[in-house]
C-alpha positions, 0 to 999 in steps of 0.5 A: 252233967255229972262232976268231972273226975277225969282229967282232960288228957287221959282217954277211956274207951279211946275217947277224950273227955272232950270227944265224950261230951261231944257225943253226949250232948246231942242225947241230952239235948234230945232228952230235954226237947222231948221233955219240953214237948211233953210239958207242952202237951200236958199243958195243952191237954189241961187247957183242952179239958178246961175249955171242954168243961166250959163248952159242954155246960153251955152246949147243954143249955142250948140243948135244953133250950131246943127241947123246951122250944114249942116250935122245935122240941125232942122230935125237931130235925134240929134236935137230930142235926145236934147229934140226938135221936128224935123221939119218934125214932126212938124204940120202946125198949120192950122186948118179948121173949119168944114161945112165952119165955121158955126155949124148947129142949133140943131135938134128940139125934 
């Protein structure tokens, strides 16, 4: 709160110092609550990010284990259930252009 420069007996805008402070207090309380919640959110996000790093490194080890397992591998349903695309379902990526790579000129009107 700013330093008190007014006496308690004088009014400004029809309000005494005590009345003005009574109006300001809920605003300040709300702002402090929001600030505290933002701090909690920042802390929770940082904890989540740290947990995600630990999880992702271990999850990658599990995925690599499934890929390396001779009874599972990259074409298994377990690999697909983990959210990956089975090797047999992947497309080659090869594309061929129609008409030998050129497009015919537009027909005259």
